[in-house]
TORBA-7963 format. One record per residue (C-alpha): residue in three letters; x, y negated, z negated. Coordinates in Angstrom, 2 decimals. Example, Ala and Ser with C-alpha at 12.3 -4.5 7.8 and 13.67 -1.06 7.14 Angstrom:
# TORBA-7963
BAMI:ALA:12.30:4.50:-7.80
BAMI:SER:13.67:1.06:-7.14
# end
This chain:
# TORBA-7963
BAMI:MET:17.44:-33.07:31.03
BAMI:LYS:17.38:-33.00:34.80
BAMI:SER:14.69:-35.15:36.41
BAMI:SER:13.80:-32.36:38.87
BAMI:HIS:14.21:-28.59:39.13
BAMI:THR:14.28:-26.40:42.20
BAMI:ILE:12.42:-23.13:42.73
BAMI:LYS:15.06:-20.81:44.13
BAMI:ASP:13.04:-17.59:44.47
BAMI:ILE:9.58:-16.09:43.94
BAMI:GLN:9.04:-12.36:43.48
BAMI:THR:6.15:-10.08:42.56
BAMI:ARG:7.10:-7.86:39.66
BAMI:LYS:5.26:-5.38:37.46
BAMI:LYS:5.23:-7.94:34.66
BAMI:GLY:3.73:-10.62:36.90
BAMI:ILE:4.97:-13.28:39.33
BAMI:LEU:8.63:-14.17:38.81
BAMI:LEU:9.79:-17.69:39.57
BAMI:VAL:13.52:-18.39:39.52
BAMI:VAL:14.01:-22.08:38.81
BAMI:ASP:17.63:-23.23:38.90
BAMI:GLU:19.17:-20.47:36.73
BAMI:GLU:16.06:-19.72:34.65
BAMI:GLU:13.41:-17.03:35.12
BAMI:PHE:9.73:-17.61:34.42
BAMI:PHE:6.94:-15.04:34.58
BAMI:LEU:3.39:-16.15:35.39
BAMI:SER:0.10:-14.29:35.52
BAMI:PRO:-1.46:-14.07:39.01
BAMI:ASP:-4.22:-16.46:37.92
BAMI:SER:-1.78:-19.02:36.61
BAMI:TYR:0.36:-18.69:39.72
BAMI:SER:-2.61:-19.21:42.06
BAMI:ASP:-3.56:-22.39:40.22
BAMI:HIS:-0.38:-24.05:41.48
BAMI:PHE:1.32:-24.54:44.81
BAMI:TYR:4.72:-22.94:44.27
BAMI:TYR:7.20:-21.99:47.01
BAMI:PRO:10.97:-21.47:47.30
BAMI:GLY:12.77:-24.77:47.62
BAMI:LYS:10.05:-26.80:45.95
BAMI:GLN:11.32:-29.59:43.70
BAMI:LEU:9.50:-29.65:40.37
BAMI:SER:9.00:-32.89:38.53
BAMI:LYS:9.64:-33.09:34.81
BAMI:GLU:5.89:-32.68:34.16
BAMI:GLU:5.58:-29.72:36.56
BAMI:TYR:8.60:-28.06:34.98
BAMI:GLN:7.14:-28.43:31.46
BAMI:ASP:3.81:-27.09:32.69
BAMI:LEU:5.60:-24.05:34.15
BAMI:LYS:7.40:-23.43:30.85
BAMI:ARG:4.12:-23.58:28.93
BAMI:ALA:2.39:-21.22:31.38
BAMI:SER:5.27:-18.75:31.17
BAMI:LYS:5.27:-18.91:27.38
BAMI:ASP:1.52:-18.35:27.36
BAMI:LYS:1.98:-15.28:29.59
BAMI:LYS:4.59:-13.85:27.22
BAMI:ALA:2.33:-14.47:24.23
BAMI:LYS:-0.61:-12.74:25.94
BAMI:ASP:1.52:-9.74:26.85
BAMI:TYR:2.89:-9.56:23.30
BAMI:LEU:-0.61:-9.75:21.82
BAMI:LEU:-1.85:-6.98:24.12
BAMI:LYS:1.10:-4.80:23.12
BAMI:LEU:0.31:-5.31:19.44
BAMI:ILE:-3.39:-4.58:19.82
BAMI:THR:-2.81:-1.39:21.80
BAMI:SER:-0.22:-0.10:19.31
BAMI:ARG:-2.42:-0.09:16.16
BAMI:ARG:-5.12:-2.04:14.33
BAMI:TYR:-4.43:-5.48:12.90
BAMI:THR:-6.48:-8.09:11.10
BAMI:HIS:-7.14:-11.49:12.61
BAMI:GLN:-4.64:-13.13:10.25
BAMI:GLU:-1.92:-10.57:10.88
BAMI:LEU:-2.09:-11.14:14.64
BAMI:TYR:-2.22:-14.89:14.20
BAMI:ASN:0.87:-14.79:11.98
BAMI:LYS:2.79:-12.66:14.47
BAMI:LEU:1.97:-15.01:17.35
BAMI:GLU:2.88:-18.06:15.30
BAMI:SER:6.14:-16.52:14.11
BAMI:LYS:7.28:-15.45:17.59
BAMI:TYR:5.99:-18.21:19.89
BAMI:HIS:5.07:-21.21:17.68
BAMI:LEU:2.10:-22.05:19.89
BAMI:GLY:0.05:-23.84:17.25
BAMI:TYR:-3.37:-23.17:15.76
BAMI:LYS:-5.54:-23.98:18.80
BAMI:GLU:-3.40:-22.03:21.27
BAMI:ASN:-3.19:-18.98:18.99
BAMI:GLU:-6.94:-18.94:18.41
BAMI:LEU:-7.66:-19.23:22.13
BAMI:LEU:-5.48:-16.17:22.75
BAMI:LEU:-7.25:-14.22:20.00
BAMI:LEU:-10.78:-15.30:20.93
BAMI:PRO:-11.48:-12.73:23.71
BAMI:TYR:-10.50:-9.89:21.38
BAMI:ILE:-12.67:-11.29:18.58
BAMI:GLN:-15.66:-11.65:20.93
BAMI:SER:-15.24:-8.08:22.15
BAMI:GLN:-14.88:-6.92:18.50
BAMI:ILE:-11.46:-5.44:19.15
BAMI:ILE:-10.43:-7.74:16.32
BAMI:ASP:-13.05:-7.10:13.61
BAMI:ASP:-11.98:-7.84:10.06
BAMI:LYS:-15.04:-6.33:8.41
BAMI:ALA:-14.69:-3.03:10.26
BAMI:TYR:-10.98:-3.08:9.49
BAMI:ALA:-11.63:-3.62:5.76
BAMI:LEU:-14.21:-0.81:5.56
BAMI:ASP:-11.99:1.69:7.39
BAMI:TYR:-8.89:0.65:5.43
BAMI:ALA:-10.69:1.06:2.09
BAMI:GLU:-12.06:4.48:3.00
BAMI:SER:-8.65:5.66:4.19
BAMI:LYS:-6.83:4.45:1.09
BAMI:ILE:-9.43:5.96:-1.25
BAMI:GLU:-8.89:9.33:0.47
BAMI:GLN:-5.16:8.87:-0.19
BAMI:GLY:-5.88:8.33:-3.88
BAMI:TYR:-5.77:4.55:-4.26
BAMI:GLY:-8.17:2.50:-6.36
BAMI:LYS:-10.23:-0.63:-5.84
BAMI:LYS:-7.67:-3.08:-7.29
BAMI:TYR:-4.88:-1.82:-5.01
BAMI:ILE:-7.11:-1.94:-1.94
BAMI:LEU:-8.45:-5.45:-2.59
BAMI:GLU:-4.98:-6.83:-3.23
BAMI:HIS:-3.66:-5.41:0.03
BAMI:LEU:-6.67:-6.60:2.04
BAMI:LYS:-6.11:-10.12:0.69
BAMI:VAL:-2.48:-9.96:1.81
BAMI:LYS:-3.71:-8.95:5.25
BAMI:GLY:-5.86:-12.09:5.38
BAMI:ILE:-9.30:-10.59:4.82
BAMI:LYS:-11.68:-13.37:3.73
BAMI:GLU:-13.51:-13.44:0.40
BAMI:ASP:-16.97:-12.91:1.91
BAMI:ILE:-15.84:-9.57:3.38
BAMI:LEU:-14.14:-8.54:0.13
BAMI:LYS:-17.49:-9.03:-1.63
BAMI:ASP:-19.57:-7.39:1.09
BAMI:PRO:-22.08:-4.80:-0.26
BAMI:GLU:-20.91:-2.23:2.29
BAMI:LEU:-17.37:-2.45:0.92
BAMI:GLU:-18.66:-2.18:-2.65
BAMI:GLU:-20.56:0.95:-1.66
BAMI:ILE:-17.37:2.52:-0.31
BAMI:PHE:-15.61:1.77:-3.59
BAMI:LEU:-18.03:4.16:-5.31
BAMI:LEU:-16.02:6.95:-3.67
BAMI:CYS:-13.16:6.05:-6.02
BAMI:LEU:-15.01:7.76:-8.86
BAMI:ASP:-15.06:11.05:-6.94
BAMI:GLN:-11.40:10.72:-6.03
BAMI:ILE:-10.17:9.86:-9.53
BAMI:ASP:-11.38:13.21:-10.89
BAMI:LYS:-9.26:15.02:-8.31
BAMI:LEU:-6.23:12.87:-9.14
BAMI:ILE:-6.56:13.53:-12.87
BAMI:SER:-6.98:17.27:-12.36
BAMI:LYS:-3.95:17.46:-10.07
BAMI:ALA:-1.78:15.38:-12.42
BAMI:ASP:-2.87:17.48:-15.41
BAMI:LYS:-1.83:20.73:-13.72
BAMI:SER:1.63:19.31:-13.00
BAMI:LYS:2.19:18.37:-16.66
BAMI:LYS:1.19:21.51:-18.54
BAMI:ASN:4.55:21.45:-20.34
BAMI:LYS:3.43:18.35:-22.23
BAMI:THR:0.87:17.75:-24.94
BAMI:ILE:-2.54:16.44:-23.95
BAMI:GLU:-1.61:13.14:-25.61
BAMI:GLU:1.49:12.82:-23.43
BAMI:ARG:-0.48:13.86:-20.37
BAMI:LYS:-3.11:11.21:-21.04
BAMI:THR:-0.47:8.48:-21.28
BAMI:SER:1.33:9.65:-18.14
BAMI:ILE:-1.86:10.00:-16.11
BAMI:LEU:-3.08:6.57:-17.23
BAMI:GLN:0.14:4.95:-16.06
BAMI:PHE:-0.14:6.81:-12.74
BAMI:LEU:-3.72:5.66:-12.17
BAMI:LEU:-2.86:2.06:-13.03
BAMI:ARG:-0.08:2.13:-10.43
BAMI:ARG:-2.61:3.47:-7.93
BAMI:GLY:-4.86:0.47:-8.49
BAMI:TYR:-7.53:1.83:-10.81
BAMI:SER:-8.71:-0.45:-13.59
BAMI:SER:-7.59:0.36:-17.13
BAMI:SER:-11.16:0.74:-18.42
BAMI:ILE:-12.24:3.15:-15.68
BAMI:ALA:-9.00:5.15:-15.85
BAMI:ARG:-9.22:5.57:-19.64
BAMI:LYS:-12.89:6.53:-19.49
BAMI:GLU:-12.37:9.14:-16.76
BAMI:ILE:-9.31:10.63:-18.48
BAMI:GLU:-11.24:11.06:-21.75
BAMI:HIS:-14.18:12.53:-19.86
BAMI:PHE:-11.90:15.02:-18.09
BAMI:TYR:-10.42:16.44:-21.29
BAMI:ALA:-13.75:16.36:-23.15
BAMI:SER:-15.28:18.40:-20.31
BAMI:LEU:-12.84:21.32:-20.54
BAMI:SER:-14.59:24.67:-20.84
BAMI:PRO:-14.38:26.64:-24.12
BAMI:GLU:-11.91:29.00:-22.47
BAMI:GLU:-9.74:26.11:-21.29
BAMI:LYS:-9.79:24.54:-24.75
BAMI:THR:-8.73:27.84:-26.31
BAMI:GLN:-5.87:28.14:-23.85
BAMI:GLU:-4.85:24.53:-24.53
BAMI:ALA:-4.72:25.30:-28.25
BAMI:ARG:-2.44:28.31:-27.63
BAMI:ASN:-0.23:26.27:-25.32
BAMI:ARG:-0.01:23.51:-27.92
BAMI:VAL:1.24:25.91:-30.61
BAMI:ASN:3.86:27.31:-28.25
BAMI:LEU:4.90:23.84:-27.11
BAMI:LEU:5.21:22.59:-30.69
BAMI:LYS:7.41:25.57:-31.57
BAMI:LYS:9.57:25.02:-28.48
BAMI:GLU:10.03:21.29:-29.15
BAMI:ALA:10.68:21.87:-32.84
BAMI:ASP:13.32:24.53:-32.08
BAMI:LYS:15.04:22.25:-29.59
BAMI:CYS:15.14:19.36:-32.05
BAMI:TYR:16.20:21.51:-35.00
BAMI:ASN:19.05:23.19:-33.08
BAMI:PHE:20.30:19.80:-31.92
BAMI:LEU:20.37:18.46:-35.48
BAMI:VAL:22.10:21.57:-36.82
BAMI:ARG:24.79:21.42:-34.15
BAMI:HIS:25.58:17.78:-34.85
BAMI:ASN:25.14:18.15:-38.62
BAMI:GLN:25.66:14.45:-39.30
BAMI:LEU:22.52:13.95:-41.39
BAMI:ASP:21.48:15.21:-44.80
BAMI:ALA:18.53:17.57:-45.12
BAMI:ARG:15.97:14.87:-45.77
BAMI:LYS:17.05:12.78:-42.80
BAMI:LYS:17.05:15.82:-40.54
BAMI:LYS:13.49:16.59:-41.51
BAMI:ASP:12.40:12.96:-41.05
BAMI:THR:14.10:12.88:-37.64
BAMI:MET:12.23:16.01:-36.54
BAMI:ILE:8.92:14.55:-37.70
BAMI:ARG:9.46:11.31:-35.78
BAMI:LYS:10.54:13.17:-32.67
BAMI:LEU:7.53:15.50:-32.70
BAMI:LEU:5.12:12.66:-33.44
BAMI:SER:6.45:10.87:-30.34
BAMI:LYS:5.53:13.97:-28.31
BAMI:GLY:1.89:13.62:-29.34
BAMI:PHE:1.75:16.21:-32.10
BAMI:HIS:-0.19:15.46:-35.28
BAMI:TYR:1.49:15.03:-38.65
BAMI:GLU:-0.43:17.91:-40.25
BAMI:GLU:0.53:20.47:-37.60
BAMI:ILE:4.14:19.28:-37.67
BAMI:MET:4.36:19.70:-41.45
BAMI:THR:2.80:23.16:-41.21
BAMI:ILE:5.41:24.46:-38.77
BAMI:LEU:8.30:22.76:-40.57
BAMI:THR:7.25:24.30:-43.89
BAMI:GLU:6.73:27.78:-42.48
BAMI:ASP:9.55:28.14:-39.95
BAMI:TYR:12.48:25.90:-40.89
BAMI:GLU:14.88:25.43:-43.78
BAMI:PHE:16.87:22.26:-44.30
BAMI:TYR:20.24:22.29:-46.04
BAMI:ASP:22.83:19.59:-46.58
# end
């Protein structure tokens, strides 16, 4: 490394004060620039050169942080990680850069967690999903257990009813048993606990009106007939099984669709004949 470096040019730019040293460019903030006596032709010692590099790096980090903060909301840990990944300033330097934004509550992890939870609940996500993602974002345990956050999670119970109703309407071509299984898997993926999901699904179907239950019964008969016809026609076309095995195959297939053994046997006895 050279023992001294020469300032070749100094310019005022939109990004700050530009110093051209040898063949390198360094940007400084006006405050940092005024703290030093720089002028074209000045010879910088090794220590002065390193100090200039640090000040320029600090300016870049501050500009980068401001760009991040004005683009969208971040948690404290997310911003720290981005600074560390891009500039490798170290813990103390990163925290000093973040401190003014923390003091002005621009960086506010509790407010972030509350708003994030409310937004995700409106999108149909449950408590487990939300907590897992907040942990990944670096939200501390005391915030995750905050009573205000727990109060927001009560909204999940209102939202889950809407999710179940919407999912049920999209699966009317399936038995209630199949719908229950499918909706449960959907809710688990969305971050609802198994116990709450199962309870709310059972409550939804138990709360159907008499008219809805009557319509469900009619739909079930029609669906059983449709599934039985499809299975029977397939077995007849392939004709590789004897009569007993064909009947057993139909029973297993219809049981897997959620139909009960008694209703399956009734329709098989009344509507189908099995020949070898």
